[in-house]
Every structure is written in structure tokens, then in C-alpha cells.
FITORFI-831796 format. One line per field, with one value per residue: residue number from 1; x, y, z of N, C-alpha, C in turn. Coordinates in nm, 2 decimals. Each point is the difference from the previous one (the first is absolute). Layout:
<sites>
num <- [NUM, ...];
n_px <- [X, ...];
n_py <- [Y, ...];
n_pz <- [Z, ...];
ca_px <- [X, ...];
ca_py <- [Y, ...];
ca_pz <- [Z, ...];
c_px <- [X, ...];
c_py <- [Y, ...];
c_pz <- [Z, ...];
</sites>
This chain:
<sites>
num <- [1, 2, 3, 4, 5, 6, 7, 8, 9, 10, 11, 12, 13, 14, 15, 16, 17, 18, 19, 20, 21, 22, 23, 24];
n_px <- [0.11, 0.15, 0.07, -0.12, 0.03, 0.11, -0.05, -0.19, 0.15, 0.07, -0.10, 0.04, 0.15, 0.00, -0.11, 0.06, 0.10, -0.15, -0.11, 0.11, 0.02, -0.15, 0.01, 0.11];
n_py <- [-0.11, 0.06, -0.14, -0.02, 0.03, -0.04, -0.11, -0.05, 0.03, -0.10, -0.05, 0.04, -0.09, -0.11, 0.01, -0.01, -0.03, -0.07, -0.01, -0.01, -0.09, -0.06, 0.06, -0.04];
n_pz <- [0.03, 0.11, -0.07, 0.01, 0.19, -0.03, -0.04, 0.08, 0.09, -0.10, -0.11, 0.07, 0.04, -0.07, 0.06, 0.09, -0.02, -0.03, 0.08, 0.08, -0.05, 0.08, 0.12, -0.03];
ca_px <- [-0.12, 0.12, 0.03, -0.09, 0.00, 0.10, 0.00, -0.08, 0.05, 0.06, -0.11, -0.10, 0.13, 0.11, -0.12, 0.05, 0.18, -0.02, -0.02, 0.07, 0.16, -0.10, 0.04, 0.20];
ca_py <- [0.15, 0.07, 0.00, 0.01, 0.11, 0.11, 0.03, 0.14, 0.11, 0.06, 0.10, 0.14, 0.11, 0.06, -0.01, 0.13, -0.01, 0.05, 0.07, 0.11, 0.05, 0.09, 0.17, 0.09];
ca_pz <- [-0.06, -0.06, -0.12, -0.13, -0.05, -0.02, -0.18, -0.01, 0.06, -0.11, -0.07, 0.02, 0.05, -0.14, -0.07, 0.09, -0.09, -0.16, 0.08, 0.06, -0.08, -0.12, 0.01, -0.05];
c_px <- [0.06, 0.03, -0.16, 0.02, 0.07, 0.05, -0.08, 0.00, 0.10, -0.04, -0.09, 0.10, -0.03, -0.16, 0.00, 0.07, -0.04, -0.11, 0.06, 0.08, -0.10, -0.03, 0.03, -0.03];
c_py <- [0.05, 0.09, 0.05, 0.21, 0.10, -0.01, 0.11, 0.15, 0.03, -0.03, 0.07, 0.17, 0.02, 0.07, 0.19, 0.10, 0.05, 0.14, 0.19, 0.00, 0.09, 0.10, 0.02, 0.13];
c_pz <- [0.04, -0.13, -0.07, 0.08, -0.03, -0.16, -0.08, 0.08, -0.10, -0.04, 0.01, 0.00, -0.19, -0.09, 0.07, -0.10, -0.15, 0.03, -0.01, -0.18, -0.21, 0.07, 0.02, -0.17];
</sites>
């Protein structure tokens, strides 16, 4: 379960980076 949570956090982080890059 913890691995799934980490994978979900990484995916969310990648989405945040993409969103941040689009704003620049």
C-alpha cells in the first residue's frame, strides 16, 4: 500500500511540474 501511495505522490509531483512549466 505504501508503494502505491509513493507512486501516486510521484505522479502528482510530475503533474505539478508540468503545470508549473506551462505557467512560466
